N, C-alpha and C positions, 0 to 999 in steps of 0.2 A: 283466141278470144282476148279482148282488151277493153277496159273500162276507164274513162277519163272524165274529170271535171275541171280540167285546166283551161277554162275559158270564162268569159263574162257571165257572172251569176252562177257559175258552177259550184256544186256542193255534193260531194259524196266521198267516203273513204272505203276502199276495197279491203275486206277482211280475207275473203277467199273467193277465187274465181278460176277454179281448175276444171269444173264440170258445169256445163250449161244448165243442168237440172238442179244445181244446188249452189247458187251464187250468194255469198254473204256480204252485206254492205252495212255501213253506218253513216248517219248524217252527222256532219260536223257542227259543233256549237258556234254560235255567233262569237266573234272575237271579244274577249273579256266579259263574257256573259254566259248564263246557263240556258238561254233560249236556243231552241233549234226545232225546225220542222220543214223548212224549205229544202228541197233536193232538186238537182238538175245535173244530169250526166249523160254521157254518150257511150253506147255499147257497140263494139265491133264483134260480130259473131257469124255463125254459119247459117246461110239461108235455108229455110225449111225446118230448122231445129227449134224446139220449144225451149225458151230460156226462162228459168224460174229464179227470181231475185228476191232475197229475204233481207229487208231492212231491220236488223236485229235490235236496234235501240229505239224503235218507234214508240214502244210503250212508255218510255220515259221522256218523250218529247214535251214541248210546251203545252200542247193541247191534244192529249191522246184520244179524247172523244171525237176529235176531228177525223180520225181514221175510220170511224164506224160509217158504213155505207158510202165510203169514198172510193173512187176509181182514179188511178193515176193517168196522166196524160202522156202521149207518145207522138213522135213525129219523125217522118223520114226526110222531109224537105224543110223543116223549121218554119213552115207556113201553115200547113194544115195539121192541127193537133186533135187527136182522137183519144177516147177513153179505152183503157185496156183492163182485162180482168184483174181485180185486186181484192185481197182479203186481209182481215186483221183479226188475230186471235187474242188480243189484249196485250201482247208483248211484241210480236213481230208483224210487220207489214210485208205481205208477199205479193209481188207483181209478176204476172206471167204473160209471155207473148212469144208467138212463133214468128221468127224473122222472115220478112218478105224481100228485104234487101240487105246488103252487107253491113250497114250501120244504121243506128236509130238513136234518137234522143228521148229521154224520159224526164218529166218535170212534175213538180207539185201542182203548178198551174202554168198556163201559157206564159212563157217568159216575155218580158218587155226589156229588150237589150239597151245598154247605154248608148250604143250606136244609133238605135232607133230613136231614143230620147233626143240625141243631138240633132237627128234629122227632123224630128217634130218641131224643135225650137227654131231651127233655121227655116223650115217651111213656113211656120207661122210668121216669122219676121218679114217675109216677103210681102205680107199684106200691108196696105197703107193704113189699116185700122190698128196695127199692132206696134207697140214700143217694147223692145226687148231690153230688160234691165238686168244687169249683172249685180247681184246682191252681195257677193263675197265668196271666198273660197271655203271649201269644206276642210276637214282635218286631213284628208288624203290629197288635198289640193285640187279637187274638182270644183267646177263652177256651179253656183246656185243661181238658177234662172227664174225670172219673173216675167210674165207676158202681160202687158197692160193693153187691154182691148177697148177701144173707144177713145174719144177725146176728153181728157180729164178736165173737170170743171167743178168748182165748189158747189154748184147747185145740183150736180148729178149725184145719184146714189152710188155707193161703192160696194160691189159684190165680189167677195173674195172666195176663191176655191183653191184648196191645197189637196195634194194626193200623195199617197205612198210614204207617209211617215214611217210606216212599217214596210221595209223594202220587199219582203216576200209576198206582199199583197199586190202583186203585179196587175191584177184586174183593175186597180185604181188608175193606173196610167192609161190602160186601154179605154177606160171611161173618159178620161181627159181628152184623149185623141178624138173620140166621137163627139164630145162636147165642142171642142175647138173646130172640128169640121163644120158643124152647124153654125157656130158663132161667126165664122168667117165666110159663110155662104151669103153673098150679097143679094141673092134672089129669095131668101127666106124672110117673109114679111114680118113675122113675129120678132126675129132677131134684129131686123132693121129698126123696128119700133123700140125694142129694148135699148138699143144703143143710142137712141136719141136722148134718153134720160138717165142712163146707167153706164158705169164703167166697170169692166170686169178685170180683176187682178188674179191671175192664174199661176200657180206654182205646180207644174206637172209632176215633179219628183222632188219631194222634201228630203230624200235620203239617198242621193246617188252613190255614196260610199258603200252603204250597206247593200245596195242593189248589185253593184259590181262584185262585191265580196261574197255574194251568195248567202246573205244573212236573212233570217226570218223577220226580226223585230227591232234590231238596233243599228246604230251607226258604227263608225270605224272603231270607237273606243267602248262599245257595249252600252251606249246610252239609249234608253227607250224614249224617243223624242216626244211621244204623246204623254209623257209625264213631266215635261220640262217647261210648260207654258207659264208657270208662276214666276220662275226665276231662271231663265235660260242663261248659259254662259258660253263665252268663246272657247273655253277649254273643253267643255263636255258636249255642248249642244249649239254650235254656231249656226246650224241650219235654222233652228227656231229663233235664235237671237236676231238674225238678219230679217227674217220674215216679220217678226213682231215689230221691229224698228220701222219697216216699210208700212205696216198696218197703222202704226202711230202717226206716220206722216200723212197717210191718205185718209184715215178713218175707215170704218166698216159699218155697213148697213145690213148686210146679209153675209153669212159665212157658211160654207159647206166644206167639210173635211171628209175625204173619200177613202174608204177602207175595204178590207175583206175580212169575213169571219170564218174561222176554221170549222166551227161546230154546226151552226145553223144553216140549213139549206134553203134560205130565203133572202130576198132583198128587203131591207127595212131601214128606217130612220131612227136614230137615237137623238132625242131633243135635249134642251137645256132647262127643263122644268125645275131642276133643283137649285139653280143659281139665285142669289138674293134679289136680283133686279127683275126676275121673270114676273110678268103681269098679264092681265087680260088681253092687252093688245098683242103681246107675243103669242099667246095661246090661240087667238083667232087667226093670226097669220100662219101659225104652224098647222092648224086644222085645214085651212084653205090650201096650203102647200101639199099636204098629204092627200086631200080629196081630189085635187087636180091630177096628181100622179096616178091615183087609183082609177080615175076616169079614162086616162089615155093609154095606160099600159098594164096588161095582166102580169107583167114581171114584178110589179110592186104589190105589197100587202102590208097590213097593219096588225094582223092577229099575233104574229110571232116577232119577238125582238128582245131587247134588254129590259130589265125592270126599270121603271121610271123612278128617278130620285125624288125623295120627299123635299118639300120646300126648304132651302138652306143647306141641304145635304150634298150638293154637287161637289165633285172633286175638281177643284179649280186649277189643278196641274194639267188637266186634260184639255186639249185644244179647243173643242167646241164650247165647253163650259167657260174656260178662261176668256175667250174672245167675246162670248155673249155678255159676260159680266163687265169686262173692261169697256166695251163699246155700247152697252145697253142695246144689243141688237139680236135679231133672230139668228140662231145658229143650229146646225145639225151635224151629226156624224152619220154618213151614209155607208151602210155595210152591204157587201155583195158576198155570195157564197163561193167557197172553193169547190164544193161538190156540184150541186145543181139546184135549180129552183124547183122545189118539190111540188109546187102548184102548177108547173108547166115543164115537166121533165123532157130531156132529150137524151135518149139512151146512148147515142153515138158520141156526142160532144159534151154533154152536161152544160154547166154554166161555162161560157166561152168568152174569148176575146171579143168576138163580134157582138155578142149580147151585151157585154159590158159597154162597148162603144155606143150601141143603140140606146142604152139606158142613159148614158151621158148626154146624148142628143135630146132625149125625152125630158130630162130634168129641166131643161131650159123652158119648157112649157109651164112647169110649176113655178119657176122663177118669174116668168111673165105674169102669172096669175096674181102674185103678191107684190110685184115691183112697185106699183103705184102707192102702196100703203106702208112701206118699210120704215118711214120716219113718222114721228109724232105729228 
């Protein structure tokens, strides 16, 4: 038996692995940070034998309530990821699986590899609708990518979408993949109409360093990027610094920041009601956006989500709030579950990469509904 996490987005430390029935593991903390929750590792074992893995530090992780009613994901081929029996006793997360093949991968959610990220960028670049912009290097020397979709024009509205500020929230980049697939479909009438009057600015991965390092929430030096939008710096948060510079150059009329939530088993939107500039126009647009999503997909709901900020109480270091206030625009944080959509459960797969991608495509219909009224 052998367990390894020495690969892209890998994260696990082996404490004891002498018996298949009692394997002890721990999740590593993000570099220079106390955050941890993301795991991704490979197990070599004996076919037909039940393997019981105890993640002994789960109870002290960033979001221990996230383990309640959670099931880990596993894959033999790294393409199909299925849920396996998992239990949490308040301290230890126990994953159990009888091997059907000699090796298997386990992960907190379906990984989105850096290699796939690069493939996505280069695939999109092949479209005549796309300009691929290099924004700058990360602290680990990786490239920050921006895809500009549509022909820029001062008269067109600017729609910005960023994803995966928190690298462990890999469903966010699956969302972007689905959104891009629809945006670049020249037979989709709604998209063709959208691109007549709007330009999309898409950052598929805001945190490539954290993604490769197997972090949950931070970049290479332990910075939570979604608390850097008031004063980003090249020393701590170059990723935000570059994106905000590009936003300043283009302007923003609608902003979507794509995330995953560890605790809540629902898809939901968090708005910018608490920013000083929020007004009746923003609210009407926000309600139309939500009602459109409710009408087209049962994956979305508005009953469960975060508490709404009181007027003037918004945290302006958070991306959606900061951008809404700086550009006087409609902005949302969109959250997807690590567990499942409790309103539409799938016992075998839970919330999945494919469902994330479909939601990414569906959200464009909500963008279409509000696009004509984004400016005063």
